[in-house]
C-alpha positions as YAML, in Angstrom:
chain: A
units: angstrom
residues:
- id: 1
  name: UNK
  ca: [-0.13, 0.08, 0.52]
- id: 2
  name: UNK
  ca: [1.18, 3.67, -0.68]
- id: 3
  name: UNK
  ca: [0.64, 6.47, 1.85]
- id: 4
  name: UNK
  ca: [-0.40, 9.62, 0.68]
- id: 5
  name: UNK
  ca: [2.55, 12.29, 1.17]
- id: 6
  name: UNK
  ca: [-0.06, 15.07, 2.10]
- id: 7
  name: UNK
  ca: [-2.59, 13.17, 4.80]
- id: 8
  name: UNK
  ca: [-0.71, 10.11, 5.43]
- id: 9
  name: UNK
  ca: [-3.71, 7.96, 3.94]
- id: 10
  name: UNK
  ca: [-3.11, 4.47, 2.88]
- id: 11
  name: UNK
  ca: [-3.78, 4.40, -1.04]
- id: 12
  name: UNK
  ca: [-3.97, 1.19, -3.10]
- id: 13
  name: UNK
  ca: [-4.31, 3.15, -6.16]
- id: 14
  name: UNK
  ca: [-2.07, 6.31, -5.77]
- id: 15
  name: UNK
  ca: [-1.96, 9.25, -8.12]
- id: 16
  name: UNK
  ca: [1.76, 10.46, -9.13]
- id: 17
  name: UNK
  ca: [1.97, 14.30, -9.70]
- id: 18
  name: UNK
  ca: [3.96, 15.05, -12.74]
- id: 19
  name: UNK
  ca: [5.27, 18.36, -11.24]
- id: 20
  name: UNK
  ca: [6.81, 17.11, -8.28]
- id: 21
  name: UNK
  ca: [6.62, 13.18, -8.58]
- id: 22
  name: UNK
  ca: [4.99, 12.54, -5.42]
- id: 23
  name: UNK
  ca: [2.40, 10.13, -4.40]
- id: 24
  name: UNK
  ca: [-1.18, 11.30, -3.43]
- id: 25
  name: UNK
  ca: [-4.42, 9.95, -2.59]
- id: 26
  name: UNK
  ca: [-7.69, 11.12, -4.67]
- id: 27
  name: UNK
  ca: [-8.48, 14.27, -2.67]
- id: 28
  name: UNK
  ca: [-5.04, 15.61, -2.70]
- id: 29
  name: UNK
  ca: [-3.81, 14.48, -6.17]
- id: 30
  name: UNK
  ca: [-4.03, 18.19, -7.93]
- id: 31
  name: UNK
  ca: [-1.12, 20.19, -7.48]
- id: 32
  name: UNK
  ca: [-3.12, 23.02, -5.56]
- id: 33
  name: UNK
  ca: [-4.46, 20.51, -3.21]
- id: 34
  name: UNK
  ca: [-1.25, 19.45, -1.84]
- id: 35
  name: UNK
  ca: [0.93, 22.75, -2.18]
- id: 36
  name: UNK
  ca: [3.08, 21.39, -5.04]
- id: 37
  name: UNK
  ca: [6.22, 23.20, -5.33]
- id: 38
  name: UNK
  ca: [6.83, 22.20, -8.52]
- id: 39
  name: UNK
  ca: [4.36, 24.32, -10.21]
- id: 40
  name: UNK
  ca: [6.30, 27.35, -8.92]
- id: 41
  name: UNK
  ca: [9.14, 26.51, -10.79]
- id: 42
  name: UNK
  ca: [7.22, 26.90, -14.18]
- id: 43
  name: UNK
  ca: [8.55, 30.05, -16.21]
- id: 44
  name: UNK
  ca: [6.20, 29.90, -18.76]
- id: 45
  name: UNK
  ca: [2.19, 28.65, -19.12]
- id: 46
  name: UNK
  ca: [2.96, 26.19, -21.75]
- id: 47
  name: UNK
  ca: [6.21, 24.82, -20.29]
- id: 48
  name: UNK
  ca: [6.01, 20.92, -19.75]
- id: 49
  name: UNK
  ca: [6.10, 19.55, -16.39]
- id: 50
  name: UNK
  ca: [9.66, 18.54, -15.00]
- id: 51
  name: UNK
  ca: [10.33, 14.85, -15.38]
- id: 52
  name: UNK
  ca: [11.67, 12.79, -12.86]
- id: 53
  name: UNK
  ca: [15.37, 11.08, -13.08]
- id: 54
  name: UNK
  ca: [13.37, 7.58, -13.77]
- id: 55
  name: UNK
  ca: [11.29, 9.23, -16.51]
- id: 56
  name: UNK
  ca: [14.63, 10.89, -18.13]
- id: 57
  name: UNK
  ca: [16.25, 7.55, -18.50]
- id: 58
  name: UNK
  ca: [13.40, 5.78, -19.72]
- id: 59
  name: UNK
  ca: [12.46, 8.18, -22.55]
- id: 60
  name: UNK
  ca: [15.65, 10.29, -23.67]
- id: 61
  name: UNK
  ca: [15.46, 13.44, -25.63]
- id: 62
  name: UNK
  ca: [16.86, 13.82, -28.78]
- id: 63
  name: UNK
  ca: [17.45, 17.15, -30.43]
- id: 64
  name: UNK
  ca: [18.04, 16.97, -34.29]
- id: 65
  name: UNK
  ca: [18.76, 20.06, -36.22]
- id: 66
  name: UNK
  ca: [18.86, 20.52, -40.00]
- id: 67
  name: UNK
  ca: [19.95, 23.15, -42.33]
- id: 68
  name: UNK
  ca: [17.31, 23.04, -44.98]
- id: 69
  name: UNK
  ca: [19.21, 26.30, -46.65]
- id: 70
  name: UNK
  ca: [21.68, 23.32, -48.17]
- id: 71
  name: UNK
  ca: [18.67, 21.50, -50.00]
- id: 72
  name: UNK
  ca: [18.67, 22.10, -53.69]
- id: 73
  name: UNK
  ca: [16.01, 20.94, -55.99]
- id: 74
  name: UNK
  ca: [16.75, 17.58, -58.14]
- id: 75
  name: UNK
  ca: [18.15, 17.93, -61.39]
- id: 76
  name: UNK
  ca: [15.98, 17.40, -64.30]
- id: 77
  name: UNK
  ca: [17.34, 14.81, -66.55]
- id: 78
  name: UNK
  ca: [17.63, 15.67, -69.96]
- id: 79
  name: UNK
  ca: [15.61, 12.94, -72.32]
- id: 80
  name: UNK
  ca: [17.84, 10.75, -74.35]
- id: 81
  name: UNK
  ca: [17.28, 11.28, -78.39]
- id: 82
  name: UNK
  ca: [18.78, 8.44, -80.30]
- id: 83
  name: UNK
  ca: [18.75, 9.71, -84.01]
- id: 84
  name: UNK
  ca: [19.66, 7.25, -86.74]
- id: 85
  name: UNK
  ca: [23.14, 8.16, -87.29]
- id: 86
  name: UNK
  ca: [24.09, 5.33, -89.21]
- id: 87
  name: UNK
  ca: [21.42, 6.26, -92.18]
- id: 88
  name: UNK
  ca: [22.66, 9.70, -92.31]
- id: 89
  name: UNK
  ca: [26.32, 8.61, -92.42]
- id: 90
  name: UNK
  ca: [25.68, 6.33, -95.26]
- id: 91
  name: UNK
  ca: [23.96, 9.01, -97.04]
- id: 92
  name: UNK
  ca: [26.48, 11.74, -96.68]
- id: 93
  name: UNK
  ca: [29.28, 9.49, -97.99]
- id: 94
  name: UNK
  ca: [27.06, 8.47, -101.00]
- id: 95
  name: UNK
  ca: [26.67, 12.27, -101.98]
- id: 96
  name: UNK
  ca: [30.44, 13.14, -101.14]
- id: 97
  name: UNK
  ca: [31.66, 10.40, -103.49]
- id: 98
  name: UNK
  ca: [29.49, 11.44, -106.19]
- id: 99
  name: UNK
  ca: [30.86, 15.03, -105.78]
- id: 100
  name: UNK
  ca: [34.31, 13.39, -106.20]
- id: 101
  name: UNK
  ca: [32.79, 11.56, -109.24]
- id: 102
  name: UNK
  ca: [31.84, 15.00, -110.59]
- id: 103
  name: UNK
  ca: [35.28, 16.45, -109.98]
- id: 104
  name: UNK
  ca: [37.14, 13.59, -111.52]
- id: 105
  name: UNK
  ca: [35.15, 13.87, -114.78]
- id: 106
  name: UNK
  ca: [35.76, 17.78, -115.32]
- id: 107
  name: UNK
  ca: [39.51, 17.06, -114.47]
- id: 108
  name: UNK
  ca: [40.32, 14.08, -116.30]
- id: 109
  name: UNK
  ca: [37.79, 14.26, -119.07]
- id: 110
  name: UNK
  ca: [37.96, 11.23, -121.17]
- id: 111
  name: UNK
  ca: [40.48, 9.37, -118.75]
- id: 112
  name: UNK
  ca: [37.84, 9.13, -116.29]
- id: 113
  name: UNK
  ca: [36.27, 6.11, -117.97]
- id: 114
  name: UNK
  ca: [37.77, 4.04, -120.85]
- id: 115
  name: UNK
  ca: [36.09, 0.86, -121.43]
- id: 116
  name: UNK
  ca: [38.85, -1.85, -120.74]
- id: 117
  name: UNK
  ca: [41.34, 0.36, -120.01]
- id: 118
  name: UNK
  ca: [42.09, -0.85, -116.29]
- id: 119
  name: UNK
  ca: [43.85, 2.50, -115.45]
- id: 120
  name: UNK
  ca: [41.01, 4.70, -115.74]
- id: 121
  name: UNK
  ca: [39.87, 6.33, -112.94]
- id: 122
  name: UNK
  ca: [36.40, 4.63, -112.58]
- id: 123
  name: UNK
  ca: [38.06, 1.22, -112.25]
- id: 124
  name: UNK
  ca: [39.68, 2.05, -108.96]
- id: 125
  name: UNK
  ca: [36.22, 3.13, -107.80]
- id: 126
  name: UNK
  ca: [33.83, 0.61, -109.38]
- id: 127
  name: UNK
  ca: [33.78, -3.07, -109.30]
- id: 128
  name: UNK
  ca: [34.18, -5.03, -112.62]
- id: 129
  name: UNK
  ca: [34.75, -8.84, -112.78]
- id: 130
  name: UNK
  ca: [38.20, -8.08, -114.68]
- id: 131
  name: UNK
  ca: [39.71, -6.04, -111.67]
- id: 132
  name: UNK
  ca: [37.69, -7.31, -108.49]
- id: 133
  name: UNK
  ca: [40.25, -9.72, -107.46]
- id: 134
  name: UNK
  ca: [43.57, -7.31, -107.87]
- id: 135
  name: UNK
  ca: [41.13, -4.36, -106.51]
- id: 136
  name: UNK
  ca: [38.90, -6.22, -103.69]
- id: 137
  name: UNK
  ca: [38.10, -2.72, -102.21]
- id: 138
  name: UNK
  ca: [36.13, -1.75, -105.32]
- id: 139
  name: UNK
  ca: [33.32, -4.52, -104.10]
- id: 140
  name: UNK
  ca: [32.46, -1.76, -101.17]
- id: 141
  name: UNK
  ca: [33.42, 1.59, -102.87]
- id: 142
  name: UNK
  ca: [31.28, 0.60, -105.88]
- id: 143
  name: UNK
  ca: [28.19, 0.94, -103.19]
- id: 144
  name: UNK
  ca: [28.50, 4.41, -102.71]
- id: 145
  name: UNK
  ca: [29.46, 5.35, -106.63]
- id: 146
  name: UNK
  ca: [26.61, 6.13, -109.06]
- id: 147
  name: UNK
  ca: [26.14, 6.34, -112.61]
- id: 148
  name: UNK
  ca: [24.24, 9.66, -112.99]
- id: 149
  name: UNK
  ca: [22.15, 12.05, -110.85]
- id: 150
  name: UNK
  ca: [18.72, 10.49, -111.34]
- id: 151
  name: UNK
  ca: [20.37, 7.36, -110.05]
- id: 152
  name: UNK
  ca: [21.80, 9.01, -106.97]
- id: 153
  name: UNK
  ca: [18.49, 10.91, -106.34]
- id: 154
  name: UNK
  ca: [16.51, 7.73, -106.56]
- id: 155
  name: UNK
  ca: [18.74, 5.64, -104.32]
- id: 156
  name: UNK
  ca: [19.05, 8.66, -101.77]
- id: 157
  name: UNK
  ca: [15.06, 9.09, -101.48]
- id: 158
  name: UNK
  ca: [14.71, 5.43, -100.70]
- id: 159
  name: UNK
  ca: [17.05, 5.01, -98.41]
- id: 160
  name: UNK
  ca: [16.10, 8.53, -96.42]
- id: 161
  name: UNK
  ca: [12.54, 7.31, -96.27]
- id: 162
  name: UNK
  ca: [13.38, 3.54, -95.12]
- id: 163
  name: UNK
  ca: [16.57, 3.64, -93.46]
- id: 164
  name: UNK
  ca: [15.89, 5.75, -90.47]
- id: 165
  name: UNK
  ca: [12.65, 3.74, -89.53]
- id: 166
  name: UNK
  ca: [14.70, 0.39, -89.83]
- id: 167
  name: UNK
  ca: [17.37, 1.62, -88.01]
- id: 168
  name: UNK
  ca: [15.60, 2.62, -85.08]
- id: 169
  name: UNK
  ca: [13.83, -0.62, -85.04]
- id: 170
  name: UNK
  ca: [16.96, -2.83, -85.00]
- id: 171
  name: UNK
  ca: [19.69, -0.63, -84.13]
- id: 172
  name: UNK
  ca: [22.68, 0.93, -86.01]
- id: 173
  name: UNK
  ca: [24.93, -2.22, -85.67]
- id: 174
  name: UNK
  ca: [22.52, -4.45, -87.20]
- id: 175
  name: UNK
  ca: [21.65, -2.12, -90.02]
- id: 176
  name: UNK
  ca: [25.02, -1.53, -90.94]
- id: 177
  name: UNK
  ca: [25.23, -5.24, -91.13]
- id: 178
  name: UNK
  ca: [22.44, -5.59, -93.38]
- id: 179
  name: UNK
  ca: [23.37, -2.64, -95.69]
- id: 180
  name: UNK
  ca: [26.95, -3.64, -96.21]
- id: 181
  name: UNK
  ca: [26.04, -7.26, -96.23]
- id: 182
  name: UNK
  ca: [23.12, -7.00, -99.05]
- id: 183
  name: UNK
  ca: [25.53, -4.57, -100.88]
- id: 184
  name: UNK
  ca: [28.17, -6.77, -101.21]
- id: 185
  name: UNK
  ca: [26.39, -9.82, -102.10]
- id: 186
  name: UNK
  ca: [24.13, -7.91, -104.55]
- id: 187
  name: UNK
  ca: [27.38, -6.74, -106.32]
- id: 188
  name: UNK
  ca: [29.06, -10.20, -106.59]
- id: 189
  name: UNK
  ca: [25.63, -11.65, -107.80]
- id: 190
  name: UNK
  ca: [25.59, -8.82, -110.57]
- id: 191
  name: UNK
  ca: [29.32, -9.52, -111.47]
- id: 192
  name: UNK
  ca: [28.50, -13.31, -112.30]
- id: 193
  name: UNK
  ca: [26.06, -12.10, -115.22]
- id: 194
  name: UNK
  ca: [27.96, -8.96, -116.52]
- id: 195
  name: UNK
  ca: [30.65, -8.92, -119.01]
- id: 196
  name: UNK
  ca: [34.30, -8.80, -117.47]
- id: 197
  name: UNK
  ca: [34.90, -5.23, -118.29]
- id: 198
  name: UNK
  ca: [31.65, -3.62, -117.17]
- id: 199
  name: UNK
  ca: [31.69, -1.58, -114.21]
- id: 200
  name: UNK
  ca: [29.20, -1.97, -111.61]
- id: 201
  name: UNK
  ca: [27.72, 1.19, -109.58]
- id: 202
  name: UNK
  ca: [25.09, 2.08, -106.92]
- id: 203
  name: UNK
  ca: [23.75, 1.34, -103.75]
- id: 204
  name: UNK
  ca: [20.45, -0.26, -105.06]
- id: 205
  name: UNK
  ca: [21.22, -3.75, -103.85]
- id: 206
  name: UNK
  ca: [22.02, -2.48, -100.23]
- id: 207
  name: UNK
  ca: [18.82, -0.31, -100.13]
- id: 208
  name: UNK
  ca: [16.69, -3.09, -101.41]
- id: 209
  name: UNK
  ca: [18.25, -5.36, -98.58]
- id: 210
  name: UNK
  ca: [16.79, -2.57, -96.17]
- id: 211
  name: UNK
  ca: [13.67, -2.27, -98.06]
- id: 212
  name: UNK
  ca: [13.20, -6.10, -97.59]
- id: 213
  name: UNK
  ca: [14.17, -6.68, -93.92]
- id: 214
  name: UNK
  ca: [11.79, -3.34, -93.04]
- id: 215
  name: UNK
  ca: [8.77, -4.98, -95.21]
- id: 216
  name: UNK
  ca: [9.01, -8.18, -92.87]
- id: 217
  name: UNK
  ca: [9.00, -6.33, -89.98]
- id: 218
  name: UNK
  ca: [6.54, -3.60, -90.69]
- id: 219
  name: UNK
  ca: [4.78, -4.83, -93.69]
- id: 220
  name: UNK
  ca: [1.47, -2.75, -93.01]
- id: 221
  name: UNK
  ca: [3.60, 0.41, -92.85]
- id: 222
  name: UNK
  ca: [2.16, 3.19, -95.37]
- id: 223
  name: UNK
  ca: [4.01, 4.29, -98.52]
- id: 224
  name: UNK
  ca: [3.40, 6.54, -101.41]
- id: 225
  name: UNK
  ca: [4.12, 4.99, -104.56]
- id: 226
  name: UNK
  ca: [5.52, 7.71, -106.94]
- id: 227
  name: UNK
  ca: [4.65, 10.20, -104.09]
- id: 228
  name: UNK
  ca: [1.14, 9.82, -105.45]
- id: 229
  name: UNK
  ca: [-0.43, 6.30, -105.04]
- id: 230
  name: UNK
  ca: [-1.02, 5.05, -101.24]
- id: 231
  name: UNK
  ca: [0.12, 1.46, -100.80]
- id: 232
  name: UNK
  ca: [0.86, -0.74, -97.81]
- id: 233
  name: UNK
  ca: [4.92, -1.35, -97.78]
- id: 234
  name: UNK
  ca: [4.51, -5.19, -98.41]
- id: 235
  name: UNK
  ca: [2.52, -4.41, -101.73]
- id: 236
  name: UNK
  ca: [5.08, -1.87, -103.04]
- id: 237
  name: UNK
  ca: [7.73, -4.45, -102.42]
- id: 238
  name: UNK
  ca: [5.79, -7.45, -103.78]
- id: 239
  name: UNK
  ca: [5.19, -5.24, -106.79]
- id: 240
  name: UNK
  ca: [8.98, -4.33, -107.08]
- id: 241
  name: UNK
  ca: [10.09, -7.85, -106.45]
- id: 242
  name: UNK
  ca: [7.75, -9.14, -109.67]
- id: 243
  name: UNK
  ca: [9.18, -6.93, -111.92]
- id: 244
  name: UNK
  ca: [13.03, -7.76, -110.86]
- id: 245
  name: UNK
  ca: [12.28, -11.36, -111.40]
- id: 246
  name: UNK
  ca: [10.63, -10.79, -114.72]
- id: 247
  name: UNK
  ca: [13.35, -8.23, -115.98]
- id: 248
  name: UNK
  ca: [16.02, -11.05, -114.39]
- id: 249
  name: UNK
  ca: [14.13, -13.71, -116.71]
- id: 250
  name: UNK
  ca: [14.11, -12.17, -120.21]
- id: 251
  name: UNK
  ca: [17.09, -10.04, -119.70]
- id: 252
  name: UNK
  ca: [15.51, -6.49, -120.08]
- id: 253
  name: UNK
  ca: [16.97, -3.56, -118.48]
- id: 254
  name: UNK
  ca: [20.27, -3.12, -120.40]
- id: 255
  name: UNK
  ca: [22.70, -1.40, -117.89]
- id: 256
  name: UNK
  ca: [20.31, -1.73, -114.99]
- id: 257
  name: UNK
  ca: [21.55, -4.29, -112.47]
- id: 258
  name: UNK
  ca: [18.30, -6.45, -112.14]
- id: 259
  name: UNK
  ca: [20.28, -9.32, -110.86]
- id: 260
  name: UNK
  ca: [21.59, -7.18, -108.01]
- id: 261
  name: UNK
  ca: [18.58, -5.65, -106.90]
- id: 262
  name: UNK
  ca: [16.81, -9.24, -106.83]
- id: 263
  name: UNK
  ca: [19.85, -10.53, -105.09]
- id: 264
  name: UNK
  ca: [19.59, -7.49, -102.43]
- id: 265
  name: UNK
  ca: [15.72, -7.84, -101.77]
- id: 266
  name: UNK
  ca: [15.83, -11.39, -101.46]
- id: 267
  name: UNK
  ca: [18.55, -10.90, -98.68]
- id: 268
  name: UNK
  ca: [16.98, -8.18, -96.84]
- id: 269
  name: UNK
  ca: [13.65, -10.57, -96.65]
- id: 270
  name: UNK
  ca: [15.66, -13.39, -95.32]
- id: 271
  name: UNK
  ca: [17.34, -11.30, -92.46]
- id: 272
  name: UNK
  ca: [14.06, -9.76, -91.88]
- id: 273
  name: UNK
  ca: [12.65, -13.09, -91.13]
- id: 274
  name: UNK
  ca: [15.80, -14.07, -89.03]
- id: 275
  name: UNK
  ca: [15.38, -10.74, -86.81]
- id: 276
  name: UNK
  ca: [11.59, -11.37, -86.70]
- id: 277
  name: UNK
  ca: [12.17, -15.19, -85.31]
- id: 278
  name: UNK
  ca: [14.77, -13.89, -82.84]
- id: 279
  name: UNK
  ca: [12.45, -11.27, -81.58]
- id: 280
  name: UNK
  ca: [9.84, -13.97, -80.99]
- id: 281
  name: UNK
  ca: [12.46, -16.09, -78.91]
- id: 282
  name: UNK
  ca: [13.38, -13.43, -76.75]
- id: 283
  name: UNK
  ca: [9.62, -12.45, -76.27]
- id: 284
  name: UNK
  ca: [8.82, -16.02, -75.35]
- id: 285
  name: UNK
  ca: [12.01, -16.56, -72.88]
- id: 286
  name: UNK
  ca: [10.95, -13.44, -71.22]
- id: 287
  name: UNK
  ca: [7.31, -14.45, -70.93]
- id: 288
  name: UNK
  ca: [8.44, -17.91, -69.46]
- id: 289
  name: UNK
  ca: [10.81, -16.12, -66.97]
- id: 290
  name: UNK
  ca: [8.17, -13.89, -65.65]
- id: 291
  name: UNK
  ca: [4.84, -15.46, -66.30]
- id: 292
  name: UNK
  ca: [5.85, -19.20, -65.89]
- id: 293
  name: UNK
  ca: [5.78, -19.14, -62.04]
- id: 294
  name: UNK
  ca: [2.52, -17.49, -62.01]
- id: 295
  name: UNK
  ca: [0.97, -19.81, -64.45]
- id: 296
  name: UNK
  ca: [2.15, -22.98, -62.60]
- id: 297
  name: UNK
  ca: [0.63, -21.73, -59.57]
...
């Protein structure tokens, strides 16, 4: 039993004063009923009552101070923009090589290209069956060289229209593999059907490889045939493929490299199917990895 410090009465449930810490009965529990000395030590009306030593040990006080003036607003991250750089670089190289060709024609005159004269300028730039073994770099440089302004404009328009779209889809590295792979193999295929002294010029094989791959990956992409007729991409590619086959079979076209066009288009279609199959495998792997445990449950 606890004894009231004011009247000495035994109390089963005493009241403990929060100011002085003494034990009192119900009649003397208020500070004014037992002449509490702890009230007189308060200096402000809203001051908290003094705590006993035991209370101080049980609930230690912490005083945290932080200087909010040092806080700075978070930096805004600039959005990353992936520009199809490879397509633009290839386009610039094609134009620069054509400018070199024009300059060489003006400076060299007839010595620019003499059929059968392997010392003339164009045989160092364009591929020919008679010179490709001793000048292997021409199988690559012939992709960037062109036979005229219309030839250049047509290839540049197609490359500018479809190259950046495909590059954004498959990445610059895969795009370059396709461009040079289709261009080189298309040129080699054309050389098998041309005269030994005839030169091969143009990026048509490489660009048709780009067109074929994009047709497989995005067949319903809208295009304007001759800038007028609206078509789906697969329709335009199918029509061009049929025309190329007929030209190759009936040997129509003269100086046009129909075999190179057909080889580049077929290679592009095959590469597109390979990429599409690869994407499906990746999707299936992700589905099994993340949804497999859920489906098993």
